[in-house]
C-alpha positions in Angstrom: -20.3 9.3 5.3 -19.8 9.1 1.6 -18.6 5.9 -0.1 -15.3 7.6 -0.8 -14.9 8.6 2.8 -15.6 5.0 3.8 -12.8 3.7 1.6 -10.4 6.2 3.1 -11.5 5.4 6.6 -11.1 1.7 6.1 -7.7 2.1 4.6 -6.6 4.5 7.3 -7.8 2.0 9.9 -5.7 -0.7 8.2 -2.6 1.5 8.3 -3.1 2.3 12.0 -4.5 -1.0 13.3 -2.4 -3.4 11.2 0.6 -1.8 9.6 1.5 0.6 12.3 0.2 -1.3 15.4 2.2 -4.5 14.5 5.1 -2.5 13.0 4.8 -4.2 9.6 6.3 -1.0 8.2 8.6 0.6 10.8 8.4 3.9 9.0 4.6 4.2 9.0 4.2 5.6 12.6 6.1 8.8 11.9 4.0 9.6 8.8 0.7 8.8 10.6 1.7 11.0 13.5 2.8 13.8 11.0 -0.5 13.3 9.0 1.7 13.3 5.9 -0.1 10.3 4.2 -2.5 11.1 1.4 -5.4 8.7 0.8 -6.6 9.0 -2.7 -9.6 7.1 -4.0 -9.6 6.5 -7.8 -13.1 5.5 -8.9 -11.9 4.7 -12.4 -11.8 1.0 -13.2 -10.1 1.0 -16.6 -6.3 0.7 -16.5 -5.7 3.7 -18.7 -7.8 6.0 -16.5 -6.1 4.6 -13.4 -2.7 5.3 -14.8 -3.6 8.9 -15.7 -4.9 9.4 -12.1 -1.7 7.8 -10.7 0.3 10.2 -12.8 -1.7 13.1 -11.4 -0.8 11.8 -7.9 2.9 11.9 -8.8 2.5 15.5 -10.0 0.8 16.3 -6.7 3.7 14.8 -4.8 6.1 16.8 -7.0 4.3 20.0 -6.0 3.6 19.3 -2.3 6.5 18.2 -0.2 4.2 18.1 2.9 2.7 14.9 1.5 5.2 12.2 2.2 3.5 9.3 0.6 0.2 8.5 -1.1 -2.0 5.4 -0.9 -4.1 5.2 -4.0 -7.2 3.1 -3.3 -8.9 1.3 -6.1 -12.2 0.1 -4.8 -13.6 -1.1 -8.2 -12.3 -2.9 -11.2 -9.3 -4.6 -9.8 -10.8 -7.1 -7.3 -9.2 -9.9 -9.2 -5.6 -10.3 -8.1 -4.2 -11.1 -11.5 -5.9 -8.2 -13.2 -4.5 -6.0 -10.4 -0.9 -7.4 -11.0 -1.3 -6.5 -14.7 -2.1 -2.9 -13.5 0.9 -2.9 -11.2 3.1 -3.8 -14.2 1.6 -1.1 -16.3 2.0 1.4 -13.5 5.7 0.6 -13.0 6.3 0.9 -16.7 4.5 4.2 -16.7 6.6 5.6 -13.8 9.7 4.6 -15.8 8.5 6.1 -19.0 7.5 9.4 -17.3 10.9 9.8 -15.7 9.8 8.9 -12.2 12.3 6.0 -11.8 14.4 6.8 -8.8 12.0 9.4 -7.6 8.9 7.3 -6.6 8.7 3.6 -5.8 5.5 1.6 -6.1 4.4 -0.8 -3.4 1.3 -2.9 -3.9 -1.4 -4.2 -1.6 -4.5 -6.2 -2.4 -7.2 -8.1 -0.4 -6.1 -11.4 -2.1 -2.4 -10.7 -2.2 -0.4 -13.9 -2.7 3.4 -14.1 -2.9 4.6 -16.0 -5.9 5.1 -19.6 -5.0 3.2 -19.4 -1.8 -0.2 -21.0 -1.0 -3.2 -18.6 -1.1 -3.9 -19.4 2.6 -0.3 -18.8 3.8 -0.5 -16.2 6.6 2.6 -14.5 5.2 0.4 -13.1 2.4 -1.3 -10.9 4.9 1.8 -8.7 5.1 0.6 -7.3 1.8 -3.2 -7.7 2.2 -5.3 -4.6 2.5 -9.0 -3.7 2.6 -9.0 -2.7 -1.1 -6.5 -2.9 -4.0 -4.0 -0.2 -3.2 -1.0 1.3 -5.0 1.5 3.0 -2.6 3.6 5.8 -4.0 6.7 6.2 -1.9 9.3 9.0 -2.2 12.6 7.1 -2.8 14.8 9.8 -1.3 12.8 9.7 1.9 12.9 5.9 1.9 16.7 5.9 1.4 17.1 8.4 4.3 15.1 6.3 6.8 16.8 3.1 5.7 20.2 4.6 6.6 19.0 5.1 10.1 17.3 1.7 10.4 19.4 -1.3 11.4 19.2 -4.3 9.0 16.3 -3.0 6.8 16.7 -6.1 4.7 15.3 -8.1 7.6 12.0 -6.4 7.6 10.2 -8.7 5.1 11.5 -11.8 6.8 10.5 -10.5 10.3 7.0 -9.7 8.9 6.6 -13.2 7.4 7.6 -14.8 10.6 5.2 -12.6 12.6 2.3 -13.3 10.2 2.9 -17.1 10.3 3.2 -17.1 14.0 -0.1 -15.2 14.4 -1.9 -17.2 11.7 -4.3 -16.3 8.9 -7.4 -16.2 11.2 -5.8 -13.4 13.2 -5.3 -11.3 10.1 -8.8 -12.1 8.7 -10.3 -10.6 11.9 -7.9 -7.6 11.8 -8.9 -6.7 8.3 -12.6 -7.2 9.0 -12.3 -4.8 11.9 -10.8 -2.2 9.7 -14.0 -2.0 7.8 -16.2 -1.7 10.9 -15.0 1.6 12.2 
């Protein structure tokens, strides 16, 4: 298995064994079952090159409606959480500048994700922790549609935080480690 295939397998395991299994995103199951999630590894480690690759992913989503969402995996260059947050800011600015505001939404995941104002070891951070730094491109129209059918969507983050704190950080450390074993 190539290194790129390993990154994809680990991330796909995370989606299935963490996000979907524990319903952290109630919309993930449908897309996993439909095989409509694209996993794209970007080997570049400089922000400008990553932004160009992210723009290419947006163009691919524009062209291929069978791809519902894309997880852009960044295995190198953004291991530091603050450098990653800088990249997220640049990516959001780029989406706006390129006319993608309202079309694609960006969600972010990182192995060291930490919510502002929370302790690094707070289990709640695991709701956004992933095997690798990952940018998630989401079709806003699709998200708006599923949210209309979902009761109290604003409660999802609160429910996830409560679940994570109830399970504890050690539970999630083991889950994430298992994602990289398969």
